[in-house]
MIKOL-683034 format. One record per residue (C-alpha): residue in three letters; x, y, z. Coordinates in steps of 0.1 Angstrom, whole numbers, padded with zeros to 4 digits, always signed. Layout:
N
ALAXYZ/...
//
This chain:
375
UNK+0099-0133-0041/UNK+0110-0138-0043/UNK+0126-0072-0057/UNK+0169-0019-0067/UNK+0198+0009-0071/UNK+0233+0023-0063/UNK+0266+0001-0058/UNK+0303+0010-0055/UNK+0310+0045-0078/UNK+0343+0024-0081/UNK+0327-0002-0097/UNK+0302+0014-0118/UNK+0330+0041-0135/UNK+0340+0010-0152/UNK+0308+0001-0166/UNK+0292+0036-0172/UNK+0299+0046-0205/UNK+0285+0058-0240/UNK+0267+0028-0258/UNK+0280+0017-0288/UNK+0262+0002-0318/UNK+0273-0028-0343/UNK+0268-0036-0375/UNK+0254-0070-0368/UNK+0244-0076-0406/UNK+0216-0104-0406/UNK+0230-0121-0378/UNK+0201-0122-0352/UNK+0212-0147-0330/UNK+0227-0122-0302/UNK+0211-0088-0285/UNK+0242-0072-0269/UNK+0276-0081-0260/UNK+0305-0071-0239/UNK+0340-0085-0238/UNK+0329-0111-0214/UNK+0298-0123-0222/UNK+0273-0126-0252/UNK+0235-0121-0245/UNK+0211-0139-0272/UNK+0185-0122-0285/UNK+0159-0146-0266/UNK+0165-0124-0237/UNK+0158-0093-0250/UNK+0125-0110-0262/UNK+0115-0123-0232/UNK+0124-0089-0216/UNK+0100-0072-0242/UNK+0073-0093-0238/UNK+0079-0089-0199/UNK+0075-0048-0203/UNK+0043-0058-0228/UNK+0027-0073-0198/UNK+0040-0048-0169/UNK+0022-0021-0190/UNK-0007-0036-0185/UNK-0005-0021-0149/UNK+0010+0010-0158/UNK-0014+0024-0186/UNK-0046+0045-0175/UNK-0072+0019-0190/UNK-0060-0019-0192/UNK-0096-0022-0213/UNK-0078-0006-0242/UNK-0049-0015-0264/UNK-0020-0012-0244/UNK+0001+0000-0274/UNK-0025+0033-0280/UNK-0019+0040-0248/UNK+0013+0058-0228/UNK+0035+0045-0199/UNK+0056+0071-0176/UNK+0048+0097-0202/UNK+0063+0075-0236/UNK+0038+0061-0257/UNK+0036+0022-0251/UNK+0061+0012-0278/UNK+0089+0032-0267/UNK+0085+0025-0233/UNK+0088-0009-0237/UNK+0115-0012-0260/UNK+0133+0012-0235/UNK+0129-0010-0208/UNK+0139-0043-0228/UNK+0170-0030-0239/UNK+0179-0016-0208/UNK+0170-0052-0184/UNK+0191-0069-0212/UNK+0221-0047-0208/UNK+0216-0048-0172/UNK+0224-0087-0176/UNK+0260-0072-0185/UNK+0261-0050-0153/UNK+0256-0075-0131/UNK+0281-0100-0150/UNK+0306-0072-0142/UNK+0301-0064-0111/UNK+0301-0100-0101/UNK+0339-0101-0117/UNK+0346-0068-0102/UNK+0336-0079-0065/UNK+0351-0112-0068/UNK+0317-0130-0065/UNK+0306-0164-0081/UNK+0277-0187-0075/UNK+0278-0216-0052/UNK+0270-0252-0061/UNK+0238-0246-0038/UNK+0226-0210-0058/UNK+0237-0227-0092/UNK+0213-0260-0081/UNK+0187-0231-0074/UNK+0188-0212-0110/UNK+0180-0243-0122/UNK+0154-0252-0103/UNK+0141-0219-0105/UNK+0142-0223-0141/UNK+0127-0254-0143/UNK+0099-0244-0122/UNK+0089-0216-0144/UNK+0094-0232-0176/UNK+0068-0256-0174/UNK+0044-0229-0175/UNK+0054-0207-0202/UNK+0074-0227-0224/UNK+0051-0227-0251/UNK+0042-0194-0256/UNK+0081-0186-0253/UNK+0089-0210-0281/UNK+0065-0192-0303/UNK+0083-0162-0299/UNK+0116-0178-0303/UNK+0126-0175-0266/UNK+0148-0207-0253/UNK+0148-0222-0217/UNK+0189-0217-0218/UNK+0180-0178-0224/UNK+0151-0180-0199/UNK+0175-0192-0174/UNK+0199-0163-0178/UNK+0180-0134-0178/UNK+0155-0144-0153/UNK+0170-0171-0128/UNK+0206-0166-0133/UNK+0204-0130-0137/UNK+0181-0124-0101/UNK+0203-0147-0084/UNK+0234-0128-0089/UNK+0215-0093-0086/UNK+0206-0104-0054/UNK+0243-0116-0046/UNK+0260-0080-0057/UNK+0229-0065-0035/UNK+0241-0085-0004/UNK+0278-0079-0011/UNK+0272-0042-0011/UNK+0247-0035+0019/UNK+0249-0068+0036/UNK+0272-0076+0068/UNK+0308-0067+0054/UNK+0292-0051+0020/UNK+0309-0020+0001/UNK+0283+0001+0015/UNK+0274-0019+0049/UNK+0239-0009+0067/UNK+0243-0011+0100/UNK+0222-0032+0122/UNK+0214+0002+0139/UNK+0200+0018+0109/UNK+0181-0016+0099/UNK+0163-0013+0130/UNK+0155+0024+0130/UNK+0138+0019+0088/UNK+0118-0012+0105/UNK+0105+0011+0134/UNK+0097+0039+0106/UNK+0083+0020+0080/UNK+0070-0012+0090/UNK+0037-0023+0104/UNK+0030-0057+0124/UNK-0003-0076+0125/UNK-0017-0108+0132/UNK-0049-0123+0110/UNK-0074-0145+0106/UNK-0092-0153+0070/UNK-0116-0169+0056/UNK-0128-0171+0018/UNK-0157-0152+0011/UNK-0160-0173-0023/UNK-0161-0211-0030/UNK-0121-0215-0039/UNK-0131-0247-0061/UNK-0155-0231-0084/UNK-0150-0193-0080/UNK-0188-0190-0070/UNK-0194-0166-0044/UNK-0210-0173-0010/UNK-0246-0164-0006/UNK-0258-0134+0007/UNK-0272-0154+0041/UNK-0235-0168+0044/UNK-0217-0138+0037/UNK-0239-0122+0063/UNK-0234-0145+0090/UNK-0197-0145+0083/UNK-0194-0108+0086/UNK-0213-0110+0119/UNK-0191-0137+0132/UNK-0158-0118+0126/UNK-0168-0088+0135/UNK-0183-0102+0170/UNK-0144-0118+0175/UNK-0131-0083+0165/UNK-0155-0068+0193/UNK-0144-0091+0218/UNK-0105-0090+0210/UNK-0111-0049+0217/UNK-0128-0053+0250/UNK-0099-0078+0262/UNK-0123-0110+0267/UNK-0107-0126+0235/UNK-0074-0131+0219/UNK-0070-0133+0179/UNK-0060-0170+0192/UNK-0091-0176+0207/UNK-0108-0161+0178/UNK-0092-0184+0152/UNK-0101-0215+0174/UNK-0137-0204+0177/UNK-0139-0199+0137/UNK-0121-0234+0133/UNK-0146-0245+0154/UNK-0179-0232+0136/UNK-0164-0237+0102/UNK-0152-0271+0105/UNK-0118-0261+0089/UNK-0089-0275+0105/UNK-0065-0249+0081/UNK-0081-0220+0097/UNK-0048-0203+0117/UNK-0034-0172+0132/UNK-0010-0157+0106/UNK+0015-0130+0120/UNK+0042-0109+0102/UNK+0053-0071+0094/UNK+0051-0055+0064/UNK+0060-0018+0049/UNK+0030-0007+0023/UNK+0046+0024+0013/UNK+0058+0007-0019/UNK+0048-0005-0047/UNK+0064-0038-0041/UNK+0044-0046-0009/UNK+0035-0081-0001/UNK+0004-0078+0012/UNK-0027-0064-0002/UNK-0026-0021+0004/UNK-0062-0025+0022/UNK-0039-0042+0050/UNK-0020-0009+0057/UNK-0047+0011+0051/UNK-0068-0005+0078/UNK-0041-0007+0104/UNK-0030+0029+0103/UNK-0063+0034+0119/UNK-0060+0012+0145/UNK-0039+0012+0179/UNK-0020-0017+0193/UNK-0038-0045+0200/UNK-0070-0035+0181/UNK-0088-0053+0157/UNK-0109-0048+0128/UNK-0127-0068+0099/UNK-0122-0059+0065/UNK-0127-0078+0027/UNK-0102-0084+0005/UNK-0097-0081-0034/UNK-0129-0101-0033/UNK-0119-0132-0021/UNK-0114-0130+0020/UNK-0128-0118+0046/UNK-0100-0108+0073/UNK-0100-0103+0113/UNK-0069-0082+0113/UNK-0054-0069+0143/UNK-0023-0044+0152/UNK+0008-0058+0168/UNK+0035-0034+0186/UNK+0060-0032+0160/UNK+0086-0026+0188/UNK+0082-0059+0200/UNK+0092-0079+0174/UNK+0122-0057+0161/UNK+0149-0074+0174/UNK+0137-0106+0170/UNK+0134-0095+0131/UNK+0169-0076+0130/UNK+0189-0108+0146/UNK+0169-0132+0123/UNK+0194-0134+0090/UNK+0164-0142+0069/UNK+0143-0114+0079/UNK+0170-0087+0084/UNK+0175-0091+0047/UNK+0139-0091+0038/UNK+0139-0058+0054/UNK+0173-0046+0040/UNK+0162-0051+0004/UNK+0129-0032+0010/UNK+0153-0003+0027/UNK+0177-0002-0003/UNK+0158-0021-0033/UNK+0148+0012-0050/UNK+0188+0027-0044/UNK+0203-0005-0062/UNK+0177-0006-0092/UNK+0184+0029-0099/UNK+0222+0026-0100/UNK+0217-0008-0121/UNK+0193+0010-0143/UNK+0217+0042-0148/UNK+0250+0018-0153/UNK+0231-0004-0181/UNK+0214+0030-0198/UNK+0252+0043-0204/UNK+0272+0010-0207/UNK+0294+0008-0235/UNK+0277-0027-0250/UNK+0277-0036-0284/UNK+0241-0040-0295/UNK+0231-0058-0324/UNK+0205-0030-0331/UNK+0192-0048-0364/UNK+0180-0079-0343/UNK+0168-0058-0317/UNK+0143-0038-0345/UNK+0128-0069-0359/UNK+0115-0077-0327/UNK+0086-0049-0319/UNK+0060-0051-0292/UNK+0031-0053-0316/UNK+0040-0091-0320/UNK+0024-0100-0286/UNK-0008-0082-0292/UNK-0030-0116-0304/UNK-0014-0131-0269/UNK-0041-0145-0248/UNK-0046-0132-0209/UNK-0039-0171-0197/UNK-0002-0167-0210/UNK+0002-0133-0196/UNK-0011-0146-0164/UNK+0016-0174-0162/UNK+0045-0149-0170/UNK+0033-0125-0147/UNK+0037-0147-0119/UNK+0073-0150-0129/UNK+0079-0116-0134/UNK+0062-0104-0099/UNK+0089-0121-0080/UNK+0119-0101-0086/UNK+0108-0067-0102/UNK+0114-0073-0134/UNK+0120-0104-0159/UNK+0141-0115-0189/UNK+0150-0143-0209/UNK+0147-0163-0236/UNK+0166-0175-0267/UNK+0158-0172-0304/UNK+0143-0194-0330/UNK+0161-0223-0348/UNK+0175-0196-0372/UNK+0186-0176-0348/UNK+0199-0197-0324/UNK+0230-0184-0302/
//
C-alpha cells in the first residue's frame, strides 16, 4: 500500500496549539501524551528509526554516512528528530480526529490492524527489540495509526465527507493526471539466483519484444497476441497482460518512472519496449485514458485510490501542521535519550525489511521500550 494534508478547520482548531514540555524526571516509558492518550516511547523510537531509513533516499550521496549530510536543508540528525516527533504527535492528532468526528474502527478493521501488525512484526522484531521497540507500540504507531488515518481521510473527502470530493472532480483529476497502459514483462535476470541473462539471451529477448511492438504499431497484433506468443516461446505459463492506470507525477508513484517517461512519448494504441530497473524487459502499450474513466470512478476501490492520490499531500500537510502545533505533553528527557546515531551500526538487511513496512503508507512509526522503560 498499501500514502496527506488538510481536514476540517473546526477539527484542527481543537488540536493546533502551542506544545508544552513536561518535566518527566527519569520516566522513559512514554514519549508524548494528551488528555486521552499516552504514546509509549517505543513509538518515537520506531519513528526515529523510520526517519533514519528514509533519509537514505533523501540525501545527496547515499554511499556516504547519512548523518554527515543534510536532508531538506537541515542537518540529517535534526531532520530525523523533527520527523520522529511530528509523526509521534500525529498519533494524538488522528486519535482526536477520530473522537471528534465520531469515528471508530469496525471489528473487521481491528482484525486487519492485528493481521497487518503480525505480518510485518515477524521480519523486524529482532532489530526493533534491540532498540526497545515492542510489538504493541509497533501496532499503535503503524497499523493502528494508518488505518485510523485512512478512516479520517475517507470521512473528510469521501462520499458524505466533510469536504466531499465529487465524482466529477475525481474524474477530471483522473483524466488530467493519470496514464492508462497495458504491458507484458519478462525478467532479464534469473529471479532465483540473481544472475543476468547471457548477452545472446538478452539480445534475443530484445529482438523478440521489439518485433511484437512493431506488429502492434502496424495493427497486425494486439498486446494479448504478443503475450500469447511470448508465453509459447518462453514456455512460461505465468506470462500475461497487465492493465492499469497510474499517476506518475508524485513521489509515491506505484510504477517505475520509466513507465511514465515512455508513455509520454507514445500515442494511444502504440507500443514500445523498455528496460526497468535492470530487472525486466517490458512491452508497453499506451491505452486511451478516457476509455477507463467511468469504470474506475464507479468502482469504489479504484475511486478511493484515485482520491487518495488526489488529496494525500493536502491531507498530510494538515496532519503535519496539526502535529507541529499540538498541545501535547512531551517527555523531552526520554526523547533526548534516543539519538539517530544509535542506528548507525545497523546493517542494510534490517533497513530493507523495515523499508518494506514504511513504503506502504508514506511514513511509519511504532514500538515500545525496553523492559526498563515499558509503558
